[in-house]
MMTF fields as JSON, N, C-alpha, C and O atoms, coordinates in Angstrom:
{
  "mmtfVersion": "1.0.0",
  "mmtfProducer": "UNKNOWN",
  "numBonds": 431,
  "numAtoms": 432,
  "numGroups": 108,
  "numChains": 1,
  "numModels": 1,
  "chainsPerModel": [1],
  "groupsPerChain": [108],
  "chainIdList": ["A"],
  "bondAtomList": [4, 2, 8, 6, 12, 10, 16, 14, 20, 18, 24, 22, 28, 26, 32, 30, 36, 34, 40, 38, 44, 42, 48, 46, 52, 50, 56, 54, 60, 58, 64, 62, 68, 66, 72, 70, 76, 74, 80, 78, 84, 82, 88, 86, 92, 90, 96, 94, 100, 98, 104, 102, 108, 106, 112, 110, 116, 114, 120, 118, 124, 122, 128, 126, 132, 130, 136, 134, 140, 138, 144, 142, 148, 146, 152, 150, 156, 154, 160, 158, 164, 162, 168, 166, 172, 170, 176, 174, 180, 178, 184, 182, 188, 186, 192, 190, 196, 194, 200, 198, 204, 202, 208, 206, 212, 210, 216, 214, 220, 218, 224, 222, 228, 226, 232, 230, 236, 234, 240, 238, 244, 242, 248, 246, 252, 250, 256, 254, 260, 258, 264, 262, 268, 266, 272, 270, 276, 274, 280, 278, 284, 282, 288, 286, 292, 290, 296, 294, 300, 298, 304, 302, 308, 306, 312, 310, 316, 314, 320, 318, 324, 322, 328, 326, 332, 330, 336, 334, 340, 338, 344, 342, 348, 346, 352, 350, 356, 354, 360, 358, 364, 362, 368, 366, 372, 370, 376, 374, 380, 378, 384, 382, 388, 386, 392, 390, 396, 394, 400, 398, 404, 402, 408, 406, 412, 410, 416, 414, 420, 418, 424, 422, 428, 426],
  "bondOrderList": [1, 1, 1, 1, 1, 1, 1, 1, 1, 1, 1, 1, 1, 1, 1, 1, 1, 1, 1, 1, 1, 1, 1, 1, 1, 1, 1, 1, 1, 1, 1, 1, 1, 1, 1, 1, 1, 1, 1, 1, 1, 1, 1, 1, 1, 1, 1, 1, 1, 1, 1, 1, 1, 1, 1, 1, 1, 1, 1, 1, 1, 1, 1, 1, 1, 1, 1, 1, 1, 1, 1, 1, 1, 1, 1, 1, 1, 1, 1, 1, 1, 1, 1, 1, 1, 1, 1, 1, 1, 1, 1, 1, 1, 1, 1, 1, 1, 1, 1, 1, 1, 1, 1, 1, 1, 1, 1],
  "groupList": [{"groupName": "MET", "atomNameList": ["N", "CA", "C", "O"], "elementList": ["N", "C", "C", "O"], "formalChargeList": [0, 0, 0, 0], "bondAtomList": [1, 0, 2, 1, 3, 2], "bondOrderList": [1, 1, 2], "singleLetterCode": "M", "chemCompType": "L-PEPTIDE LINKING"}, {"groupName": "PRO", "atomNameList": ["N", "CA", "C", "O"], "elementList": ["N", "C", "C", "O"], "formalChargeList": [0, 0, 0, 0], "bondAtomList": [1, 0, 2, 1, 3, 2], "bondOrderList": [1, 1, 2], "singleLetterCode": "P", "chemCompType": "L-PEPTIDE LINKING"}, {"groupName": "THR", "atomNameList": ["N", "CA", "C", "O"], "elementList": ["N", "C", "C", "O"], "formalChargeList": [0, 0, 0, 0], "bondAtomList": [1, 0, 2, 1, 3, 2], "bondOrderList": [1, 1, 2], "singleLetterCode": "T", "chemCompType": "L-PEPTIDE LINKING"}, {"groupName": "LEU", "atomNameList": ["N", "CA", "C", "O"], "elementList": ["N", "C", "C", "O"], "formalChargeList": [0, 0, 0, 0], "bondAtomList": [1, 0, 2, 1, 3, 2], "bondOrderList": [1, 1, 2], "singleLetterCode": "L", "chemCompType": "L-PEPTIDE LINKING"}, {"groupName": "PHE", "atomNameList": ["N", "CA", "C", "O"], "elementList": ["N", "C", "C", "O"], "formalChargeList": [0, 0, 0, 0], "bondAtomList": [1, 0, 2, 1, 3, 2], "bondOrderList": [1, 1, 2], "singleLetterCode": "F", "chemCompType": "L-PEPTIDE LINKING"}, {"groupName": "ALA", "atomNameList": ["N", "CA", "C", "O"], "elementList": ["N", "C", "C", "O"], "formalChargeList": [0, 0, 0, 0], "bondAtomList": [1, 0, 2, 1, 3, 2], "bondOrderList": [1, 1, 2], "singleLetterCode": "A", "chemCompType": "L-PEPTIDE LINKING"}, {"groupName": "TYR", "atomNameList": ["N", "CA", "C", "O"], "elementList": ["N", "C", "C", "O"], "formalChargeList": [0, 0, 0, 0], "bondAtomList": [1, 0, 2, 1, 3, 2], "bondOrderList": [1, 1, 2], "singleLetterCode": "Y", "chemCompType": "L-PEPTIDE LINKING"}, {"groupName": "VAL", "atomNameList": ["N", "CA", "C", "O"], "elementList": ["N", "C", "C", "O"], "formalChargeList": [0, 0, 0, 0], "bondAtomList": [1, 0, 2, 1, 3, 2], "bondOrderList": [1, 1, 2], "singleLetterCode": "V", "chemCompType": "L-PEPTIDE LINKING"}, {"groupName": "GLY", "atomNameList": ["N", "CA", "C", "O"], "elementList": ["N", "C", "C", "O"], "formalChargeList": [0, 0, 0, 0], "bondAtomList": [1, 0, 2, 1, 3, 2], "bondOrderList": [1, 1, 2], "singleLetterCode": "G", "chemCompType": "PEPTIDE LINKING"}, {"groupName": "GLU", "atomNameList": ["N", "CA", "C", "O"], "elementList": ["N", "C", "C", "O"], "formalChargeList": [0, 0, 0, 0], "bondAtomList": [1, 0, 2, 1, 3, 2], "bondOrderList": [1, 1, 2], "singleLetterCode": "E", "chemCompType": "L-PEPTIDE LINKING"}, {"groupName": "ILE", "atomNameList": ["N", "CA", "C", "O"], "elementList": ["N", "C", "C", "O"], "formalChargeList": [0, 0, 0, 0], "bondAtomList": [1, 0, 2, 1, 3, 2], "bondOrderList": [1, 1, 2], "singleLetterCode": "I", "chemCompType": "L-PEPTIDE LINKING"}, {"groupName": "CYS", "atomNameList": ["N", "CA", "C", "O"], "elementList": ["N", "C", "C", "O"], "formalChargeList": [0, 0, 0, 0], "bondAtomList": [1, 0, 2, 1, 3, 2], "bondOrderList": [1, 1, 2], "singleLetterCode": "C", "chemCompType": "L-PEPTIDE LINKING"}, {"groupName": "SER", "atomNameList": ["N", "CA", "C", "O"], "elementList": ["N", "C", "C", "O"], "formalChargeList": [0, 0, 0, 0], "bondAtomList": [1, 0, 2, 1, 3, 2], "bondOrderList": [1, 1, 2], "singleLetterCode": "S", "chemCompType": "L-PEPTIDE LINKING"}, {"groupName": "TRP", "atomNameList": ["N", "CA", "C", "O"], "elementList": ["N", "C", "C", "O"], "formalChargeList": [0, 0, 0, 0], "bondAtomList": [1, 0, 2, 1, 3, 2], "bondOrderList": [1, 1, 2], "singleLetterCode": "W", "chemCompType": "L-PEPTIDE LINKING"}, {"groupName": "ARG", "atomNameList": ["N", "CA", "C", "O"], "elementList": ["N", "C", "C", "O"], "formalChargeList": [0, 0, 0, 0], "bondAtomList": [1, 0, 2, 1, 3, 2], "bondOrderList": [1, 1, 2], "singleLetterCode": "R", "chemCompType": "L-PEPTIDE LINKING"}, {"groupName": "LYS", "atomNameList": ["N", "CA", "C", "O"], "elementList": ["N", "C", "C", "O"], "formalChargeList": [0, 0, 0, 0], "bondAtomList": [1, 0, 2, 1, 3, 2], "bondOrderList": [1, 1, 2], "singleLetterCode": "K", "chemCompType": "L-PEPTIDE LINKING"}, {"groupName": "ASP", "atomNameList": ["N", "CA", "C", "O"], "elementList": ["N", "C", "C", "O"], "formalChargeList": [0, 0, 0, 0], "bondAtomList": [1, 0, 2, 1, 3, 2], "bondOrderList": [1, 1, 2], "singleLetterCode": "D", "chemCompType": "L-PEPTIDE LINKING"}, {"groupName": "ASN", "atomNameList": ["N", "CA", "C", "O"], "elementList": ["N", "C", "C", "O"], "formalChargeList": [0, 0, 0, 0], "bondAtomList": [1, 0, 2, 1, 3, 2], "bondOrderList": [1, 1, 2], "singleLetterCode": "N", "chemCompType": "L-PEPTIDE LINKING"}],
  "groupTypeList": [0, 1, 2, 3, 4, 5, 6, 7, 8, 5, 5, 3, 5, 9, 10, 5, 8, 11, 4, 12, 4, 13, 5, 13, 3, 14, 3, 8, 15, 12, 1, 13, 13, 3, 7, 1, 8, 0, 5, 12, 3, 5, 3, 4, 5, 13, 3, 3, 2, 3, 7, 16, 12, 17, 5, 5, 8, 14, 5, 6, 5, 5, 6, 8, 8, 7, 6, 10, 2, 5, 12, 3, 8, 13, 3, 13, 5, 7, 9, 8, 3, 14, 1, 16, 14, 13, 16, 8, 10, 8, 5, 2, 7, 11, 3, 7, 8, 5, 8, 10, 10, 3, 3, 5, 1, 14, 2, 7],
  "groupIdList": [1, 2, 3, 4, 5, 6, 7, 8, 9, 10, 11, 12, 13, 14, 15, 16, 17, 18, 19, 20, 21, 22, 23, 24, 25, 26, 27, 28, 29, 30, 31, 32, 33, 34, 35, 36, 37, 38, 39, 40, 41, 42, 43, 44, 45, 46, 47, 48, 49, 50, 51, 52, 53, 54, 55, 56, 57, 58, 59, 60, 61, 62, 63, 64, 65, 66, 67, 68, 69, 70, 71, 72, 73, 74, 75, 76, 77, 78, 79, 80, 81, 82, 83, 84, 85, 86, 87, 88, 89, 90, 91, 92, 93, 94, 95, 96, 97, 98, 99, 100, 101, 102, 103, 104, 105, 106, 107, 108],
  "secStructList": [7, 2, 2, 2, 2, 2, 2, 2, 2, 2, 2, 2, 2, 2, 2, 2, 2, 2, 2, 2, 2, 2, 2, 2, 2, 2, 1, 7, 7, 7, 4, 4, 4, 2, 2, 2, 2, 2, 2, 2, 2, 2, 2, 2, 2, 2, 2, 2, 6, 6, 1, 7, 7, 1, 7, 2, 2, 2, 2, 2, 2, 2, 2, 2, 2, 2, 2, 2, 2, 2, 2, 2, 2, 2, 2, 2, 2, 6, 6, 7, 7, 7, 7, 7, 2, 2, 2, 2, 2, 2, 2, 2, 2, 2, 2, 2, 2, 2, 2, 2, 2, 2, 2, 1, 7, 7, 7, 7],
  "xCoordList": [-98.843, -100.023, -101.271, -102.359, -101.163, -102.372, -102.983, -104.202, -102.15, -102.674, -103.514, -104.578, -103.044, -103.795, -105.154, -106.174, -105.165, -106.436, -107.37, -108.58, -106.807, -107.626, -108.243, -109.424, -107.433, -107.942, -109.006, -110.04, -108.76, -109.734, -111.026, -112.118, -110.904, -112.095, -112.855, -114.085, -112.121, -112.755, -113.486, -114.602, -112.865, -113.499, -114.801, -115.822, -114.761, -115.984, -117.065, -118.239, -116.667, -117.643, -118.231, -119.434, -117.391, -117.898, -118.834, -119.901, -118.43, -119.266, -120.597, -121.645, -120.568, -121.812, -122.709, -123.921, -122.116, -122.896, -123.521, -124.693, -122.732, -123.263, -124.304, -125.282, -124.095, -125.057, -126.41, -127.445, -126.409, -127.695, -128.523, -129.743, -127.864, -128.573, -129.034, -130.146, -128.175, -128.528, -129.754, -130.689, -129.732, -130.841, -132.14, -133.201, -132.059, -133.251, -133.792, -134.98, -132.899, -133.357, -133.549, -134.438, -132.733, -132.783, -133.468, -134.01, -133.44, -134.026, -135.338, -135.944, -135.774, -137.053, -137.076, -138.142, -135.919, -135.861, -136.371, -136.504, -136.65, -137.149, -136.122, -134.917, -136.6, -135.668, -134.862, -133.832, -135.313, -134.578, -133.21, -132.334, -133.018, -131.706, -130.66, -129.461, -131.126, -130.193, -129.563, -128.478, -130.215, -129.673, -128.337, -127.348, -128.265, -126.945, -125.995, -124.776, -126.565, -125.731, -124.986, -123.801, -125.674, -125.031, -123.97, -122.898, -124.263, -123.273, -122.055, -120.921, -122.284, -121.192, -120.329, -119.105, -120.947, -120.184, -119.382, -118.278, -119.922, -119.157, -117.952, -116.86, -118.158, -117.055, -115.978, -114.785, -116.402, -115.466, -114.583, -113.361, -115.19, -114.422, -113.445, -112.303, -113.879, -113.008, -111.832, -110.695, -112.094, -111.021, -109.939, -108.759, -110.327, -109.31, -108.386, -107.255, -108.84, -107.959, -106.863, -105.893, -106.996, -106.002, -104.835, -103.858, -104.929, -103.882, -102.636, -102.716, -101.498, -100.222, -99.763, -99.094, -100.131, -99.756, -99.645, -100.35, -98.759, -98.595, -99.573, -99.585, -100.401, -101.35, -102.632, -102.583, -103.753, -105.041, -105.257, -105.695, -104.954, -105.165, -104.381, -104.872, -103.168, -102.351, -102.946, -102.982, -103.408, -104.046, -105.305, -105.563, -106.09, -107.318, -107.008, -107.697, -105.976, -105.608, -105.172, -105.584, -104.351, -103.899, -105.062, -105.092, -106.006, -107.18, -107.994, -108.653, -107.949, -108.724, -108.484, -109.432, -107.239, -106.933, -107.542, -108.031, -107.513, -108.11, -109.622, -110.238, -110.218, -111.668, -112.105, -113.099, -111.38, -111.727, -111.665, -112.564, -110.62, -110.476, -111.578, -112.161, -111.866, -112.926, -114.291, -115.142, -114.506, -115.773, -115.975, -117.097, -114.904, -115.01, -115.275, -115.97, -114.722, -115.046, -116.51, -117.151, -117.045, -118.477, -119.333, -120.331, -118.919, -119.623, -119.796, -120.864, -118.738, -118.755, -119.49, -120.367, -119.137, -119.673, -121.135, -121.908, -121.518, -122.867, -123.808, -124.964, -123.31, -124.182, -124.144, -124.929, -123.24, -123.199, -122.664, -122.893, -121.951, -121.356, -119.844, -119.19, -119.305, -117.862, -117.107, -117.404, -116.128, -115.307, -114.58, -114.176, -114.421, -113.725, -112.242, -111.761, -111.552, -110.105, -109.766, -108.77, -110.585, -110.312, -110.507, -109.783, -111.484, -111.649, -110.392, -109.896, -109.884, -108.683, -107.466, -106.685, -107.304, -106.175, -106.299, -105.322, -107.488, -107.693, -107.431, -106.804, -107.905, -107.684, -106.195, -105.705, -105.488, -104.047, -103.325, -102.467, -103.667, -103.058, -103.337, -102.449, -104.57, -104.934, -104.166, -103.726, -104.002, -103.258, -101.782, -101.163, -101.223, -99.827, -99.715, -98.795, -100.633, -100.628, -100.789, -100.11, -101.678, -101.867, -100.59, -100.219, -99.924, -98.669, -97.599, -96.858, -97.517, -96.542, -96.834, -95.925, -98.093, -98.475, -98.156, -97.585, -98.517, -98.399, -96.974, -96.557, -96.223, -94.931, -93.718, -92.589, -93.919, -92.775, -91.979, -92.552, -90.648, -89.837, -90.077, -90.081, -90.268, -90.542, -89.461, -88.961, -89.115, -88.118, -88.761, -88.096, -90.044, -90.747, -91.672, -92.356],
  "yCoordList": [-48.588, -48.98, -48.189, -48.764, -46.903, -46.191, -46.834, -46.815, -47.401, -48.065, -49.273, -49.502, -50.043, -51.208, -50.784, -51.399, -49.74, -49.259, -48.744, -48.964, -48.059, -47.563, -48.731, -48.699, -49.77, -50.921, -51.685, -52.059, -51.914, -52.644, -51.841, -52.395, -50.546, -49.694, -49.655, -49.714, -49.555, -49.533, -50.843, -50.841, -51.954, -53.257, -53.374, -53.803, -52.996, -53.07, -52.141, -52.506, -50.937, -49.99, -50.485, -50.36, -51.046, -51.534, -52.727, -52.791, -53.66, -54.842, -54.448, -54.946, -53.562, -53.119, -52.4, -52.614, -51.551, -50.831, -51.77, -51.633, -52.72, -53.684, -54.59, -54.971, -54.935, -55.788, -55.096, -55.761, -53.766, -53.059, -53.286, -53.429, -53.318, -53.606, -55.063, -55.361, -55.957, -57.376, -57.564, -58.284, -56.898, -57.032, -56.508, -57.105, -55.413, -54.831, -55.729, -56.051, -56.132, -56.87, -58.37, -58.978, -58.966, -60.417, -60.868, -61.971, -60.006, -60.388, -59.668, -59.875, -58.816, -58.129, -57.034, -56.701, -56.464, -55.373, -54.082, -53.978, -53.116, -51.809, -51.096, -51.264, -50.305, -49.494, -48.51, -48.005, -48.241, -47.352, -47.93, -47.194, -49.22, -49.821, -49.224, -49.281, -48.652, -48.1, -46.784, -46.429, -46.071, -44.777, -44.964, -44.362, -45.771, -45.972, -46.734, -46.586, -47.549, -48.27, -47.333, -47.529, -46.324, -45.349, -44.546, -44.273, -44.172, -43.454, -44.334, -43.854, -45.605, -46.537, -46.677, -46.759, -46.705, -46.801, -45.532, -45.6, -44.372, -43.122, -43.143, -42.71, -43.649, -43.775, -44.707, -44.432, -45.802, -46.747, -46.037, -46.185, -45.275, -44.592, -43.59, -43.489, -42.853, -41.876, -42.569, -42.111, -43.662, -44.365, -44.864, -44.865, -45.285, -45.746, -44.618, -44.88, -43.372, -42.26, -42.043, -41.336, -42.634, -42.472, -43.452, -43.342, -44.394, -45.397, -44.738, -43.949, -45.078, -44.525, -45.259, -46.289, -44.719, -45.31, -44.192, -43.186, -44.374, -43.338, -43.493, -42.667, -44.555, -44.782, -45.393, -46.346, -44.854, -45.342, -46.806, -47.601, -47.164, -48.541, -49.542, -50.635, -49.183, -50.079, -50.201, -51.293, -49.099, -49.132, -49.989, -50.756, -49.869, -50.659, -52.143, -53.0, -52.442, -53.838, -54.506, -55.628, -53.823, -54.382, -54.522, -55.456, -53.611, -53.662, -54.938, -55.426, -55.465, -56.66, -57.813, -58.493, -58.044, -59.12, -58.886, -59.819, -57.644, -57.299, -57.472, -57.989, -57.041, -57.169, -58.637, -58.972, -59.49, -60.911, -61.498, -62.23, -61.182, -61.688, -61.148, -61.899, -59.855, -59.259, -59.846, -60.008, -60.162, -60.766, -62.124, -62.48, -62.878, -64.165, -63.971, -64.778, -62.905, -62.563, -62.213, -62.608, -61.471, -61.113, -62.383, -62.537, -63.28, -64.544, -65.251, -65.783, -65.249, -65.945, -65.144, -65.677, -63.858, -63.036, -62.645, -62.644, -62.318, -61.789, -62.862, -62.948, -63.677, -64.668, -66.033, -66.924, -66.187, -67.4, -68.635, -69.758, -68.438, -69.557, -69.51, -68.547, -70.544, -70.569, -70.856, -71.83, -70.007, -70.279, -71.616, -71.997, -72.314, -73.597, -73.42, -72.309, -74.524, -74.51, -73.861, -73.146, -74.102, -73.541, -72.038, -71.318, -71.57, -70.119, -69.511, -68.487, -70.147, -69.657, -69.661, -68.71, -70.736, -70.812, -69.724, -69.043, -69.562, -68.53, -67.136, -66.32, -66.853, -65.542, -65.296, -64.187, -66.314, -66.175, -65.851, -64.968, -66.557, -66.284, -64.839, -64.149, -64.388, -63.017, -61.981, -60.967, -62.229, -61.294, -61.248, -60.185, -62.386, -62.397, -61.577, -60.771, -61.775, -60.982, -59.499, -58.679, -59.146, -57.738, -57.148, -56.017, -57.914, -57.444, -57.218, -56.236, -58.12, -57.961, -56.687, -55.91, -56.474, -55.285, -54.013, -53.075, -53.977, -52.749, -52.474, -51.316, -53.503, -53.302, -53.535, -53.339, -53.944, -54.194, -52.919, -51.837, -53.048, -51.86, -51.388, -52.188, -50.129, -49.548, -48.512, -47.821, -48.418, -47.437, -46.152, -45.121, -46.208, -45.027, -44.487, -43.492],
  "zCoordList": [72.95, 73.698, 73.268, 73.253, 72.92, 72.456, 71.21, 71.042, 70.335, 69.146, 69.534, 68.958, 70.503, 70.967, 71.518, 71.206, 72.332, 72.884, 71.796, 71.854, 70.803, 69.69, 68.922, 68.574, 68.659, 67.924, 68.713, 68.159, 69.988, 70.801, 70.936, 70.81, 71.191, 71.276, 69.96, 69.945, 68.855, 67.537, 67.276, 66.757, 67.634, 67.407, 68.197, 67.66, 69.461, 70.269, 69.739, 69.697, 69.333, 68.796, 67.474, 67.247, 66.605, 65.326, 65.515, 64.904, 66.356, 66.582, 67.204, 66.792, 68.186, 68.819, 67.812, 67.793, 66.98, 65.975, 64.957, 64.605, 64.49, 63.525, 64.169, 63.526, 65.433, 66.113, 66.258, 66.276, 66.361, 66.455, 65.186, 65.258, 64.031, 62.786, 62.753, 62.318, 63.212, 63.29, 64.184, 63.834, 65.35, 66.297, 65.684, 65.87, 64.967, 64.349, 63.242, 63.213, 62.323, 61.143, 61.38, 60.784, 62.232, 62.395, 63.683, 63.755, 64.698, 65.984, 66.282, 67.333, 65.344, 65.496, 66.545, 67.062, 66.873, 67.844, 67.214, 65.994, 68.054, 67.63, 66.743, 66.928, 65.787, 64.987, 65.845, 65.398, 67.051, 67.948, 68.311, 68.765, 68.121, 68.34, 67.392, 67.664, 66.283, 65.307, 65.764, 65.302, 66.648, 67.1, 67.821, 67.405, 68.883, 69.493, 68.569, 68.659, 67.683, 66.728, 65.791, 65.522, 65.3, 64.407, 65.16, 64.62, 66.392, 67.204, 67.439, 67.408, 67.671, 67.888, 66.637, 66.737, 65.474, 64.226, 63.966, 63.426, 64.344, 64.219, 65.164, 64.795, 66.383, 67.335, 66.791, 66.922, 66.183, 65.554, 64.532, 64.557, 63.645, 62.599, 63.205, 62.756, 64.213, 64.868, 65.548, 65.437, 66.246, 66.957, 66.006, 66.358, 64.811, 63.862, 63.416, 63.005, 63.489, 63.125, 64.164, 63.891, 65.34, 66.4, 66.283, 67.024, 65.37, 65.201, 64.611, 63.67, 65.182, 64.723, 63.463, 63.539, 62.317, 61.034, 60.011, 60.097, 59.044, 58.017, 56.857, 55.945, 56.882, 55.793, 56.355, 57.132, 55.968, 56.456, 56.08, 56.912, 54.846, 54.406, 55.226, 55.509, 55.612, 56.433, 57.831, 58.398, 58.382, 59.706, 59.662, 60.59, 58.597, 58.465, 58.278, 58.832, 57.499, 57.257, 58.562, 58.855, 59.331, 60.602, 61.577, 62.379, 61.514, 62.379, 62.151, 63.069, 60.955, 60.629, 61.589, 61.983, 61.97, 62.905, 64.273, 64.91, 64.721, 66.014, 65.94, 66.872, 64.831, 64.658, 64.697, 65.34, 64.025, 64.001, 65.403, 65.815, 66.125, 67.487, 68.392, 69.175, 68.291, 69.109, 68.749, 69.624, 67.485, 67.071, 67.722, 68.083, 67.874, 68.554, 70.048, 70.667, 70.624, 72.013, 72.163, 73.137, 71.201, 71.19, 71.081, 71.784, 70.189, 70.015, 71.352, 71.654, 72.142, 73.426, 74.493, 75.173, 74.647, 75.743, 75.546, 76.505, 74.328, 74.082, 73.544, 73.96, 72.619, 72.0, 72.694, 72.367, 73.639, 74.432, 73.719, 74.169, 72.611, 71.875, 72.049, 71.647, 72.644, 72.888, 71.593, 70.901, 71.265, 70.078, 70.225, 71.323, 69.115, 69.173, 68.847, 68.629, 68.821, 68.584, 67.25, 67.143, 66.233, 64.909, 64.889, 64.202, 65.645, 65.789, 66.404, 65.935, 67.451, 68.123, 67.219, 67.213, 66.451, 65.519, 64.454, 64.141, 63.903, 62.886, 63.418, 62.742, 64.628, 65.233, 65.465, 65.252, 65.895, 66.123, 64.823, 64.789, 63.76, 62.452, 62.037, 61.537, 62.243, 61.871, 62.689, 62.147, 63.989, 64.83, 64.458, 64.492, 64.108, 63.652, 62.372, 62.232, 61.447, 60.213, 60.48, 59.862, 61.392, 61.742, 62.33, 62.015, 63.178, 63.763, 62.711, 62.771, 61.754, 60.667, 59.884, 59.594, 59.544, 58.774, 59.541, 58.984, 60.802, 61.586, 62.053, 62.09, 62.409, 63.065, 62.174, 62.622, 60.936, 60.056, 59.822, 59.694, 59.767, 59.492, 58.057, 57.122, 57.904, 56.583, 56.256, 57.144, 54.997, 54.582, 54.099, 53.997, 53.803, 53.288, 54.325, 54.085]
}
């Protein structure tokens, strides 16, 4: 369960941090939006170190599925665009792949 919380927290922190840059460059917001955005991106990186994995690359690869799903949640909650059926199918495929990467039995 701590891995799930680390991944969900990392996804929210990464999306929020990246959105601060989007808001500044694409929505004309103040450059001050970058200050909490940078802190959020640092939090994202730290949270990924809490994932129970023997290799950083494997932890990052599995995180990809969580990030994609969280991004669709952001699309709906923050941007007001409801994900469609294809978004849901794609997110499900990504989460299954992430689960395989993270939970597969390893001999090494």
